C-alpha positions in Angstrom: -12.4 5.6 -50.4 -13.9 3.2 -47.9 -10.7 3.2 -45.8 -10.5 7.1 -45.9 -14.2 7.2 -44.9 -13.5 4.9 -41.9 -10.4 6.9 -40.9 -12.2 10.2 -41.1 -15.7 9.5 -39.8 -15.6 6.2 -37.8 -14.1 4.9 -34.6 -13.1 1.4 -33.9 -12.1 -0.7 -30.9 -8.7 -2.3 -30.8 -8.4 -5.4 -28.5 -4.9 -6.2 -27.2 -5.0 -9.5 -25.4 -2.0 -10.6 -23.3 -0.3 -7.2 -23.1 2.2 -8.6 -20.5 3.6 -10.9 -23.2 4.8 -8.1 -25.5 6.8 -6.2 -22.9 6.0 -2.8 -24.5 6.9 0.2 -22.4 5.7 3.1 -24.7 2.2 4.6 -24.5 0.1 2.4 -26.8 -1.9 5.3 -28.2 1.4 7.1 -29.1 3.2 4.1 -30.6 0.2 3.3 -32.8 -0.6 7.0 -33.6 -4.1 6.6 -32.4 -6.4 9.6 -31.9 -3.7 12.0 -33.3 -4.6 14.6 -35.9 -5.4 12.9 -39.2 -4.9 9.4 -37.7 -7.2 6.6 -36.7 -9.8 7.3 -34.0 -9.9 4.3 -31.6 -10.5 3.0 -28.2 -8.4 0.2 -26.8 -9.3 -2.8 -24.6 -6.2 -4.3 -23.1 -5.9 -7.5 -21.0 -2.9 -8.2 -18.8 -1.8 -10.0 -15.7 -1.5 -7.2 -13.2 1.7 -8.5 -11.5 3.6 -8.0 -14.7 3.0 -4.3 -15.5 4.8 -2.5 -12.7 3.8 0.4 -10.5 3.5 3.2 -13.0 1.7 1.3 -15.7 -1.1 3.7 -16.2 1.0 6.1 -18.3 1.3 3.4 -20.9 -2.5 3.1 -21.4 -3.8 6.6 -20.7 -4.8 8.5 -23.9 -2.6 11.5 -24.0 -4.2 14.9 -23.1 -3.6 16.5 -26.5 -4.9 13.5 -28.3 -8.0 13.4 -26.1 -8.6 17.2 -26.4 -8.3 17.0 -30.2 -11.5 14.9 -30.3 -13.3 16.5 -27.4 -12.7 13.6 -25.1 -12.2 14.2 -21.4 -8.8 13.6 -19.9 -8.8 10.7 -17.5 -10.8 8.3 -19.5 -8.8 5.3 -18.6 -11.0 2.7 -17.0 -9.8 -0.4 -15.2 -11.6 -3.7 -14.3 -10.2 -6.6 -12.4 -11.4 -10.1 -13.2 -12.2 -11.5 -9.8 -11.7 -15.3 -9.1 -14.6 -17.4 -10.4 -17.3 -18.2 -7.8 -18.6 -21.7 -7.3 -21.7 -20.9 -9.3 -19.7 -19.5 -12.2 -17.5 -22.6 -12.3 -20.5 -24.9 -12.4 -22.1 -22.8 -15.2 -18.8 -23.0 -17.2 -18.7 -26.8 -16.7 -22.2 -27.2 -18.1 -21.3 -25.1 -21.1 -18.0 -27.0 -21.6 -19.8 -30.4 -21.5 -22.4 -29.1 -24.0 -19.8 -27.7 -26.4 -16.9 -30.2 -26.2 -18.7 -33.5 -25.3 -15.8 -34.7 -23.0 -15.7 -38.2 -21.4 -17.3 -36.9 -18.3 -20.7 -35.5 -17.6 -21.1 -32.2 -15.7 -22.0 -34.1 -12.5 -18.8 -36.0 -12.6 -16.7 -32.8 -12.9 -18.6 -31.1 -10.0 -18.3 -34.2 -7.8 -14.6 -34.4 -8.3 -14.1 -30.7 -7.7 -16.1 -30.8 -4.5 -14.3 -33.8 -3.0 -10.6 -33.1 -3.9 -9.2 -30.8 -1.2 -8.3 -27.3 -2.4 -9.0 -28.1 -6.1 -12.0 -25.7 -6.2 -9.8 -22.8 -5.1 -7.1 -23.8 -7.5 -9.3 -23.5 -10.6 -10.8 -20.1 -9.9 -8.4 -18.9 -12.5 -9.9 -19.1 -16.0 -6.9 -20.8 -17.7 -6.5 -23.4 -14.9 -10.2 -24.1 -15.0 -10.1 -24.9 -18.8 -6.9 -26.9 -18.3 -8.4 -28.9 -15.4 -11.5 -29.9 -17.4 -9.3 -31.2 -20.2 -7.1 -33.4 -18.0 -9.3 -34.5 -15.0 -10.9 -37.5 -16.8 -7.5 -39.1 -17.3 -6.2 -37.9 -13.9 -8.7 -39.4 -11.3 -11.2 -42.1 -11.1 -14.5 -40.4 -10.3 -16.1 -43.8 -9.5 -13.9 -44.1 -6.4 -15.3 -41.1 -4.7 -14.1 -42.2 -1.3 -10.5 -41.9 -2.5 -11.0 -38.4 -3.9 -10.7 -36.7 -0.5 -7.1 -38.0 -0.1 -6.0 -37.0 -3.7 -3.2 -34.4 -3.7 -3.6 -32.3 -6.9 -1.3 -29.4 -7.2 -0.9 -26.6 -9.8 2.3 -28.2 -11.2 0.6 -31.6 -11.3 -2.2 -30.2 -13.4 0.3 -28.7 -15.8 2.2 -32.0 -16.0 -0.9 -33.8 -17.1 -2.0 -31.0 -19.4 1.3 -30.8 -21.4 1.4 -34.6 -21.7 -2.3 -34.6 -22.8 -1.6 -31.9 -25.4 1.4 -33.7 -26.8 -0.5 -37.0 -27.1 -3.3 -35.3 -29.0 -0.7 -33.5 -31.1 1.0 -36.8 -31.9 -2.3 -38.2 -33.2 -3.0 -35.0 -35.2 0.4 -34.9 -36.8 0.4 -38.6 -37.5 -2.8 -38.4 -39.5 -1.3 -35.8 -41.8 0.2 -36.5 -45.2 3.8 -36.0 -44.1 5.7 -37.2 -47.2 8.4 -39.8 -47.1 11.0 -37.7 -45.2 8.4 -36.4 -42.8 7.1 -39.8 -42.1 10.6 -41.1 -41.4 11.2 -38.2 -39.0 7.8 -38.8 -37.3 8.4 -42.6 -36.9 11.8 -41.8 -35.4 10.3 -39.5 -32.8 7.6 -42.0 -32.0 10.2 -44.8 -31.5 12.2 -42.6 -29.1 9.0 -41.5 -27.3 7.1 -38.7 -29.0 5.8 -37.1 -25.8 9.2 -37.3 -24.1 10.8 -35.6 -27.1 8.1 -32.9 -27.0 8.6 -32.2 -23.3 12.4 -32.0 -23.9 11.8 -29.6 -26.9 9.6 -27.3 -24.7 12.0 -27.4 -21.8 15.0 -26.4 -24.0 12.9 -23.7 -25.7 11.7 -22.2 -22.4 15.2 -22.2 -21.0 16.6 -20.5 -24.1 13.9 -17.8 -24.0 14.9 -17.0 -20.4 18.6 -17.1 -21.1 18.8 -15.4 -24.4 15.9 -12.9 -24.2 15.3 -12.5 -20.4 12.0 -14.3 -20.5 10.4 -12.1 -23.3 7.8 -14.7 -24.5 7.6 -13.8 -28.2 10.4 -15.2 -30.4 10.9 -13.7 -33.9 12.6 -16.0 -36.3 13.9 -15.2 -39.8 15.4 -18.1 -41.6 18.1 -16.0 -43.3 18.9 -13.7 -40.4 18.7 -16.3 -37.6 20.1 -19.4 -39.3 23.3 -19.3 -37.2 21.6 -18.3 -33.9 20.1 -20.2 -31.0 16.7 -19.8 -32.6 17.5 -22.2 -35.4 17.6 -25.0 -32.9 13.9 -24.7 -32.6 12.5 -23.0 -35.6 14.5 -24.2 -38.5 12.9 -26.3 -41.3 14.4 -29.5 -40.0 11.7 -32.2 -40.1 11.9 -33.2 -36.5 11.7 -29.5 -35.3 8.8 -28.8 -37.6 6.8 -31.8 -36.4 7.4 -31.1 -32.7 6.4 -27.4 -33.2 3.1 -28.6 -34.7 2.4 -30.9 -31.8 3.5 -28.5 -29.0 1.3 -25.8 -27.3 2.8 -23.1 -29.4 1.2 -20.5 -31.7 2.6 -18.8 -34.7 1.8 -15.4 -36.2 3.9 -14.6 -39.2 7.5 -15.0 -38.1 6.6 -14.8 -34.4 6.3 -17.8 -32.1 5.1 -18.0 -28.5 3.5 -20.4 -26.0 -0.3 -20.5 -26.0 -0.2 -19.0 -22.5 2.6 -17.3 -20.6 2.1 -19.6 -17.6 3.0 -22.6 -19.9 6.4 -20.9 -20.7 6.9 -20.4 -16.9 6.0 -24.1 -16.3 8.3 -25.4 -19.0 11.2 -23.2 -17.6 10.5 -24.6 -14.1 10.6 -28.1 -15.6 13.9 -27.2 -17.3 15.3 -26.4 -13.8 14.1 -29.8 -12.5 12.3 -32.5 -14.4 11.2 -35.4 -12.1 11.2 -37.8 -15.0 14.8 -36.9 -16.0 16.2 -36.9 -12.4 18.5 -39.9 -11.9 20.7 -38.7 -9.0 20.8 -41.2 -6.1 19.3 -40.0 -2.9 21.7 -39.8 0.0 20.8 -41.7 3.1 18.3 -40.1 5.4 19.3 -38.8 8.8 17.4 -37.7 11.8 17.9 -34.0 12.3 17.8 -31.9 15.5 14.3 -31.0 14.4 13.3 -34.7 14.7 12.5 -34.8 11.0 14.0 -37.0 8.4 16.0 -35.2 5.6 19.0 -35.6 3.4 22.6 -35.1 4.6 22.3 -31.5 3.4 20.2 -30.6 6.4 22.9 -28.2 7.6 23.0 -29.7 11.1 26.7 -29.4 11.2 29.7 -28.6 9.2 30.1 -30.5 5.9 32.3 -33.5 6.4 35.0 -34.2 3.7 33.3 -37.3 2.6 30.2 -35.3 1.7 32.0 -32.9 -0.6 31.8 -35.3 -3.5 28.1 -35.8 -3.0 27.6 -32.0 -2.9 29.5 -31.6 -6.2 27.4 -34.3 -7.8 24.1 -32.6 -6.7 25.2 -29.1 -7.8 24.4 -28.7 -11.5 27.0 -26.2 -12.9 24.8 -24.9 -15.6 21.5 -24.9 -13.7 19.2 -22.1 -14.9 18.9 -21.0 -11.2 22.5 -19.7 -11.5 21.7 -17.4 -14.5 19.9 -14.7 -12.6 17.6 -14.0 -9.7 14.1 -15.5 -10.1 13.0 -14.2 -6.7 10.6 -11.8 -8.4 9.0 -14.5 -10.7 6.1 -15.6 -8.5 4.7 -18.1 -11.0 8.0 -19.9 -11.6 8.6 -19.9 -7.8 5.3 -21.6 -7.2 6.0 -24.3 -9.8 9.4 -25.0 -8.3 8.3 -24.8 -4.7 5.7 -27.5 -5.4 8.4 -29.6 -7.0 10.6 -29.2 -3.9 7.7 -30.4 -1.7 7.1 -33.5 -3.9 10.6 -34.5 -5.0 13.3 -35.2 -2.4 16.0 -35.3 -5.1 15.2 -31.7 -6.1 15.2 -30.6 -2.5 18.7 -32.1 -2.2 19.9 -30.2 -5.2 18.7 -26.9 -3.7 20.3 -27.7 -0.4 23.5 -28.5 -2.1 23.5 -25.2 -4.0 23.3 -23.4 -0.7 26.1 -25.4 0.8 28.2 -24.9 -2.3 28.0 -21.1 -1.9 30.0 -21.3 1.3 33.1 -22.0 -0.6 32.3 -20.7 -4.1 31.1 -17.1 -4.4 30.1 -17.8 -8.1 27.3 -19.9 -6.7 25.6 -17.1 -4.8 22.8 -16.4 -7.4 21.8 -20.1 -7.4 22.0 -20.3 -3.6 19.7 -17.2 -3.2 17.2 -18.7 -5.6 17.5 -22.1 -3.9 16.9 -20.9 -0.3 14.0 -18.7 -1.6 12.4 -21.8 -3.0 12.9 -23.9 0.1 11.4 -21.2 2.3 8.5 -21.0 0.0 8.1 -24.7 0.0 7.8 -24.7 3.8 11.2 -26.1 4.8 12.3 -25.0 8.3 15.9 -24.2 9.0 15.7 -24.6 12.8 19.2 -24.9 14.2 20.7 -25.2 10.7 24.4 -24.6 10.1 24.3 -21.8 7.5 27.6 -20.2 8.4 29.2 -18.3 5.6 26.4 -19.0 3.0 26.1 -16.4 0.2 22.4 -15.6 -0.5 22.3 -11.9 -1.5 18.8 -10.8 -2.6 17.1 -13.9 -1.3 13.5 -13.8 -0.1 13.4 -15.2 3.4 10.1 -13.7 4.4 8.0 -15.9 6.7 10.9 -18.3 6.9 11.7 -20.3 10.1 15.3 -19.8 11.1 15.2 -20.3 14.9 18.7 -20.9 16.4 20.1 -20.9 12.8 23.9 -20.4 12.6 24.3 -17.5 10.1 27.7 -16.2 11.2 29.5 -14.4 8.4 26.6 -15.0 5.9 26.2 -12.7 3.0 22.5 -11.6 3.1 22.7 -8.3 1.4 19.4 -7.0 0.0 17.6 -10.1 1.4 13.9 -9.8 2.4 13.4 -10.4 6.1 9.7 -9.6 6.3 8.0 -11.6 9.0 11.1 -13.9 9.4 11.5 -16.0 12.5 15.1 -15.6 13.7 14.7 -16.0 17.5 18.1 -17.0 19.1 19.8 -17.1 15.7 23.4 -16.1 15.4 24.0 -13.5 12.7 27.2 -12.2 14.0 29.6 -10.7 11.4 27.1 -11.2 8.7 26.6 -8.7 5.8 23.2 -7.2 5.9 23.3 -4.0 3.8 20.0 -3.3 2.1 18.0 -6.0 3.9 14.3 -5.4 3.9 12.6 -5.8 7.3 9.1 -4.8 6.1 8.5 -2.9 9.4 9.7 0.3 11.0 10.5 0.9 14.7 7.6 1.6 17.0 7.6 4.7 19.2 6.8 3.8 22.8 5.2 6.5 24.8 3.8 6.8 28.3 0.2 7.5 27.5 -2.4 7.0 24.9 -1.9 8.3 21.4 -5.0 10.2 20.4 -4.1 11.7 17.0 -1.3 11.7 14.3 -0.3 14.0 11.5 2.6 14.0 9.0 4.3 17.2 7.9 3.7 18.1 4.3 7.2 17.0 3.3 6.8 13.7 5.2 10.0 14.4 7.2 8.3 14.6 10.7 5.3 13.2 12.5 3.3 14.9 15.3 1.4 12.8 17.8 -1.2 14.2 20.2 -1.0 12.4 23.6 -3.3 11.7 26.5 -0.7 13.2 28.9 -1.4 16.7 27.4 1.8 16.7 25.3 2.5 16.8 21.5 5.5 14.8 20.5 7.3 15.5 17.2 9.5 12.8 15.6 12.0 12.8 12.8 10.3 10.5 10.3 13.6 9.3 9.0 15.5 8.3 12.1 12.5 8.3 14.5 14.4 10.3 17.0 12.2 12.4 19.2 12.7 16.0 18.0 10.4 17.9 20.4 8.0 17.3 23.3 5.6 20.2 23.1 4.2 21.0 26.5 1.6 23.6 27.5 -1.8 21.9 27.3 -3.3 20.8 30.6 -5.3 17.8 29.4 -5.3 15.3 26.5 -4.6 16.5 23.0 -7.3 15.3 20.6 -6.3 17.0 17.4 -3.1 18.0 15.6 -2.4 19.6 12.2 0.6 20.9 10.2 0.4 24.2 8.3 0.7 23.7 4.5 4.3 25.0 4.6 5.2 22.7 7.5 6.5 25.6 9.7 3.7 25.4 12.3 1.8 22.7 14.2 -1.6 23.4 15.6 -3.0 21.3 18.5 -6.4 21.2 20.2 -7.0 19.9 23.6 -9.6 18.8 26.2 -8.5 22.0 28.1 -10.4 24.1 25.5 -7.4 25.7 24.0 -5.8 25.7 20.6 -2.0 26.1 20.6 0.4 26.7 17.7 4.1 25.7 17.8 7.2 26.3 15.7 7.8 22.9 14.1 11.5 23.5 13.8 12.3 24.8 17.3 9.4 23.5 19.3 8.7 27.0 20.6 5.1 27.8 21.8 3.8 30.5 19.4 0.1 31.1 20.3 -2.3 30.1 23.0 -5.9 30.6 21.9 -8.5 30.0 24.6 -11.8 31.4 23.3 -13.5 28.0 23.2 -15.5 27.0 26.3 -15.2 23.3 25.8 -13.0 20.5 24.6 -11.4 20.9 21.1 -12.2 17.9 18.9 -11.0 19.2 15.5 -8.3 21.6 14.3 -7.2 22.3 10.7 -5.2 24.9 8.7 -6.7 26.5 5.6 -5.0 25.5 2.3 -3.2 29.0 2.3 -2.1 28.5 5.9 -3.3 31.9 6.9 -6.3 30.6 8.9 -7.0 28.0 11.5 -10.4 26.4 12.1 -11.3 24.6 15.3 -14.4 22.9 16.5 -15.5 21.2 19.7 -17.9 20.6 22.5 -19.1 24.2 22.8 -21.0 23.6 19.5 -19.1 26.4 17.7 -16.4 26.6 15.0 -13.9 29.4 15.3 -11.6 30.8 12.7 -8.3 32.2 13.8 -5.5 34.2 12.2 -2.6 31.8 12.3 -0.1 34.5 12.8 -1.7 36.7 15.5 -4.2 34.2 17.1 -7.0 36.8 16.8 -10.5 35.4 16.4 -11.6 36.3 12.9 -15.0 34.6 12.9 -17.2 32.5 15.1 -19.5 30.1 13.3 -22.6 29.4 15.3 -25.6 27.3 14.4 -24.8 23.8 15.4 -26.8 22.7 18.5 -24.4 19.9 19.6 -20.7 19.0 19.5 -18.7 19.6 16.3 -16.8 16.4 15.5 -15.1 17.3 12.3 -14.0 20.5 10.4 -12.6 20.4 6.9 -11.6 23.1 4.3 -12.5 22.6 0.6 -9.5 22.1 -1.6 -9.6 25.7 -2.8 -10.0 27.0 0.8 -13.1 29.0 0.1 -15.5 26.8 1.9 -15.6 25.0 5.3 -17.7 21.9 6.1 -18.5 20.9 9.7 -20.1 17.8 11.0 -21.9 17.6 14.3 -23.7 15.4 16.8 -26.8 17.5 15.9 -27.2 15.2 12.8 -26.3 18.0 10.3 -23.4 19.0 8.0 -23.1 22.8 7.6 -21.2 24.6 4.8 -19.7 28.0 5.5 -18.1 30.7 3.5 -14.5 30.7 4.8 -14.0 34.4 4.1 -17.2 35.9 5.6 -18.4 33.1 7.9 -21.8 33.2 6.3 -23.7 29.9 6.5 -24.2 28.6 3.0 -26.2 25.4 3.4 -27.4 23.2 6.2 -27.3 19.6 5.0 -30.1 17.7 6.7 -30.9 14.1 5.9 -29.1 12.0 8.4 -31.1 10.7 11.3 -28.1 10.1 13.5 -24.8 11.7 14.6 -22.6 12.7 11.7 -19.3 11.0 12.5 -17.1 12.0 9.6 -16.9 14.1 6.4 -14.6 14.4 3.4 -14.4 16.6 0.3 -13.9 15.1 -3.1 -10.5 16.1 -4.7 -12.4 18.5 -7.0 -14.2 20.1 -4.1 -17.5 19.8 -5.9 -18.9 17.2 -3.5 -18.7 16.2 0.1 -19.5 12.9 1.7 -20.7 12.4 5.2 -20.9 9.2 7.3 -23.3 8.8 10.2 -24.4 6.5 12.9 -27.7 6.1 11.0 -25.7 3.5 9.0 -25.6 5.6 5.8 -23.3 7.8 3.7 -24.6 10.8 1.9 -23.0 12.7 -1.0 -23.9 16.4 -1.3 -23.3 19.1 -3.9 -21.1 21.7 -2.3 -22.5 24.6 -4.4 -26.2 23.9 -4.0 -26.3 21.8 -0.9 -28.5 19.3 -2.6 -28.3 15.7 -1.7 -27.0 13.7 -4.7 -26.7 10.2 -3.3 -27.6 8.1 -0.3 -25.4 5.1 0.1 -26.9 2.3 2.1 -25.5 -1.1 3.0 -23.7 -0.7 6.3 -25.5 -2.3 9.3 -24.0 -0.1 11.9 -22.6 3.4 12.3 -20.1 4.7 9.7 -17.1 5.9 11.6 -14.8 7.0 8.8 -15.0 8.1 5.1 -12.4 8.9 2.5 -12.2 9.8 -1.1 -9.4 8.1 -3.2 -6.6 10.6 -3.7 -5.7 12.3 -7.0 -2.0 11.5 -6.5 0.3 12.7 -9.3 -1.0 10.6 -12.2 -3.6 11.4 -14.7 -6.6 9.0 -14.4 -5.3 7.6 -11.1 -8.8 7.1 -10.0 -9.1 10.5 -8.4 -12.5 11.0 -6.9 -14.0 8.0 -8.6 -14.2 5.9 -5.5 -15.3 6.3 -1.9 -14.4 4.1 1.1 -16.3 3.9 4.3 -15.6 2.0 7.6 -18.3 1.0 10.0 -19.1 -0.6 13.4 -20.6 -3.5 11.4 -16.9 -4.6 10.9 -16.9 -3.9 7.1 -15.4 -1.5 4.7 -17.4 -0.7 1.6 -16.2 0.9 -1.6 -18.5 3.0 -3.6 -18.6 4.7 -7.0 -18.6 8.4 -6.1 -20.5 9.4 -9.2 -23.3 6.7 -9.4 -23.4 5.6 -5.7 -23.1 2.0 -6.8 -21.6 -0.2 -4.2 -18.4 -1.9 -5.3 -16.7 -4.2 -2.9 -17.7 -5.1 0.7 -14.4 -5.8 2.4 -14.9 -8.2 5.3 -12.4 -9.7 7.8 -12.3 -7.2 10.6 -13.6 -8.7 13.9 -14.4 -5.3 15.5 -15.8 -2.0 14.5 -13.7 -0.2 11.8 -12.6 3.0 13.4 -10.6 4.5 10.5 -9.9 4.2 6.8 -7.2 5.9 4.8 -6.1 5.6 1.2 -2.4 5.2 0.4 -0.9 8.2 -1.5 -0.9 6.2 -4.7 -4.6 5.3 -4.3 -3.8 1.7 -5.0 -4.3 0.4 -1.4 -6.6 1.2 1.5 -5.7 0.8 5.1 -8.4 0.1 7.7 -8.2 -0.3 11.5 -10.0 -2.0 14.3 -7.8 -4.2 16.5 -5.8 -5.0 13.4 -4.7 -3.0 10.4 -5.7 -4.5 7.1 -4.4 -3.5 3.7 -6.7 -3.9 0.7 -6.3 -3.7 -3.0 -9.0 -1.2 -4.1 -9.3 -2.6 -7.6 -9.9 -6.2 -6.6 -11.2 -5.8 -3.1 -8.7 -8.4 -1.9 -7.0 -8.3 1.5 -3.3 -7.9 0.9 -2.2 -8.4 4.5 -3.4 -8.2 8.0 -1.1 -6.6 10.7 -2.2 -7.9 14.0 -2.0 -5.9 17.2 -2.2 -7.8 20.4 -3.7 -4.8 22.2 -6.7 -4.7 19.8 -6.9 -0.9 19.5 -6.1 1.1 16.4 -7.1 4.7 16.8 -5.4 6.6 14.0 -3.9 6.0 10.6 -1.7 8.4 8.7 0.0 7.9 5.3 3.0 9.6 3.8 4.6 9.1 0.4 8.3 9.1 -0.5 11.0 7.9 -2.8 11.4 4.6 -0.8 7.7 3.8 -1.0 4.7 4.7 1.2 4.8 4.6 5.0 1.9 4.1 7.3 1.8 5.4 10.9 -0.6 3.5 13.2 -1.6 4.9 16.6 -2.5 2.4 19.3 -4.7 3.5 22.2 -4.0 0.6 24.6 -0.3 -0.2 24.2 0.6 3.5 23.8 2.6 2.9 20.7 3.0 4.3 17.2 4.1 1.7 14.7 5.6 2.5 11.3 5.1 0.2 8.3 6.7 0.4 5.0 4.5 -0.4 2.0 6.3 -0.8 -1.3 5.3 -2.2 -4.7 7.3 -4.7 -6.7 6.2 -5.4 -10.3 2.9 -3.7 -9.4 2.3 -5.7 -6.3 2.7 -4.6 -2.7 5.5 -6.1 -0.7 3.1 -7.8 1.7 2.2 -11.4 0.8 -0.1 -14.0 2.2 0.8 -16.7 -0.2 2.3 -18.8 2.6 2.6 -18.3 6.3 4.0 -19.6 9.5 2.2 -19.3 12.8 4.2 -16.1 13.6 2.9 -12.8 12.1 5.8 -10.4 12.4 9.5 -10.1 12.5 10.7 -12.2 15.4 14.4 -11.7 16.2 14.4 -11.9 20.0 17.8 -12.9 21.5 19.4 -13.2 18.0 23.1 -12.3 18.0 24.0 -9.5 15.6 27.4 -8.7 17.1 29.5 -7.2 14.2 26.7 -7.5 11.6 27.4 -4.7 9.0 25.3 -2.7 6.6 22.2 -2.0 8.7 21.1 1.6 8.8 20.3 3.4 12.1 16.6 2.9 11.8 16.9 -0.9 11.2 19.3 -1.2 14.2 16.7 0.7 16.3 13.9 -1.7 15.3 16.1 -4.8 15.9 17.0 -3.5 19.4 13.4 -3.0 20.1 12.8 -6.6 19.1 15.3 -7.9 21.6 18.6 -8.6 19.7 21.8 -9.1 21.6 25.2 -7.9 20.4 26.0 -4.6 18.7 25.8 -4.3 14.9 28.3 -2.1 13.2 26.7 1.3 13.1 27.1 3.5 10.0 28.3 6.2 12.4 31.0 4.1 14.1 34.7 4.8 14.1 37.0 1.8 13.5 40.7 1.4 14.0 42.4 -0.1 10.9 46.1 -1.1 11.1 46.7 1.1 14.1 45.1 4.2 12.4 41.8 5.7 13.5 39.5 6.4 10.6 36.5 8.7 11.3 34.0 8.9 8.6 31.2 11.5 8.4 30.6 12.8 4.9 34.3 12.1 4.0 35.4 9.0 2.0 38.9 7.8 2.6 40.5 6.0 -0.3 41.9 2.7 0.9 44.5 0.9 -1.2 42.5 -2.1 -2.4 41.6 -3.8 -5.7 38.5 -2.3 -7.3 35.4 -4.4 -7.3 33.8 -5.6 -10.5 30.1 -5.7 -11.0 28.5 -9.2 -11.4 25.2 -10.1 -13.1 23.3 -9.8 -9.8 24.2 -6.1 -9.4 26.4 -6.7 -6.4 30.1 -6.0 -6.3 32.5 -9.0 -6.2 34.6 -9.3 -3.1 38.4 -9.1 -3.4 40.2 -12.4 -3.1 41.2 -13.8 0.2 44.8 -12.8 -0.5 44.0 -9.1 -0.4 44.9 -8.0 3.1 43.1 -4.7 3.1 39.8 -4.4 5.0 36.5 -4.3 3.1 34.7 -1.0 3.1 30.9 -0.9 3.5 29.2 2.3 2.3 26.0 3.6 3.8 25.0 6.9 2.3 27.7 9.4 3.1 28.9 7.4 6.1 31.5 4.6 6.2 32.0 1.7 8.4 35.0 -0.6 8.4 34.7 -4.3 8.5 37.8 -6.3 9.4 
């Protein structure tokens, strides 16, 4: 009866900690039958590392509409919170609590002194688990009495984990040794102690972590049934054998029923990294040092020349045939990469192993997975490959972003699907290399003769219109970035452009006082509307596309029939320039913002003035409707934002905090996901060099995003709503949940005037208009495991793709857009274009939508998803496919 009572009339909260460790993909409410008719009524609190849950994670956590409706709950009730890094005050408060509760060897003052004096340690422990781990091991790690030596201490993340695991095993040995183990147990324990209990424990953890990644792809929870799994790999760790049982008790593992896992996922990742390379187990002799052309000392595997025959034996000795790095790609495992990169920085013998793996791939294609992982690690560890002989290496899928490869010899290298974002390849030789699917992170820029005043994407994202200072409107193909049309007819600069909702028309407004419409397909001039008596500052289509609204320096807003150009209504009332005109989402209302310090709301059908929103004490610079249309936000040079009710005209909220004028405001988008944050957040950009995020319902200020060095002229949410772009002289990308800066794209001309997003299957793309350099730059913004592709985890002095004077003669697999970008960046030589025609065996093969069947052995798929090349004895040329086009590589 009590259970039935709870089920019928009570609700409970279910806490799921460490969701990323269960690897569930179904909706948690559905799989647990929560909130369904006749089932338990519950709310869930779920914790997870954000980089582990992928891009479309919200569907897994959002209560289903029918379930929510069944209990009268509103759809979209998913709420998210991000745990920001601990502040210095929070760390100190935790230390005082730790000292009071645990009574460790140190007092709080000793901990704080150590953290303040060891470089970078305070930043390292802003993570809760690392903070707890550090407090456990620091007393045995450093001598706090020798404070003058602390500033030179080099403590890394992997070093902390080394000490923590050893400390845990030492404590575990004492705990297990004090138990009543029985005769057999005591014999097993004494044997482990004689051999080195801690060393045995580390070996056990390494082998277990490696098995978890090899046998179950890193899924952290191991289920063991004695009868079912007695003959499987699991028995090596979870059988009733005395030694295994004692080590399990001493190791940082937890058991729940028949399930075992590490106490924290990062410990599994650390132990796997230690299985890849253990400094205490490494016994390979170091090769003699040599001075490289870079003037630095390194091993013989510095790639300064071709491998001499006498070095082949050393290479074979350094390459571990069964290295876990050869199992699969770990390029997308950031925590494992960080552990291993720190090892490579500290351990010359590990660095030699990685270099040998890369060298080995030149002659053995089976080594390409290990080589791709190896070079990714070395780049991340900061190794420079200046002038390196990398001819013929096979590193498909490697992450080379921010790597230094100046003058590197990469002829014939297999770099398919590699990440080249912000790579330095100046004067490198990439001739005849394979580059299909490489990710450059940047799109070509469109160089024009005059300033770019405004940008607009077509609704389908396939074209981009730019209003120019030279009076033209230029339309680009947003796939190839070929110029489709140059629309000429205005006499002066074009300050506003807009696409019709169906994408068939473009409207433009100019300093010459006219509004023109154009056929977006043919470029034909359709209408020339000249009833305004001053400069046009704003132009917009109604959601139906039947009407155009324009506003400008004659203080009026005019509504036009988009087909005939006839003036339907003239909205008068403003006493100064009209800066901005927007339609409500349903098209029934128009909002206008003016230099007269007011926002006015108009009936779009009758032209009647509904409300005059007064409250700002300065020019209203920008306005935006909420996605529901129920509210509108205005930003002013009086340093405030104001949120208004669009039906009553009443002021709901005044948002204060900016210290200079507010240039741009934007609501987060609805996107295509339920509970995607639609309308819950506002963003504003100001001359005070900050962006502020606000709760649109309460007015509470969220994050203050700092970093810009000039006034913020524009802000724009990405189509997914996950990121925000802002522009001053640079464009910065921000995570709207954490407030963290994801990346900063520098522009030497220090002028970003317009930002425009589009969404697509290949990710989001951002167009940036530059007033000083007269350019439009295209950036691709993708997500990988829930994280944008931009990264500031490590950096070289360069800040963008540098490939000037690099030789790409005969490089194959690049698409037309990539070739265009590389040519703009100054490459030499001609890559093989997907549209090229090649002569093979005296026959001319022309490929355009037709695939010729060449007589060659079929390729078989390997574990990295790439096709294996035919053997050297096969005389037929290799065919590289690019969409429906074909290029031939001899």
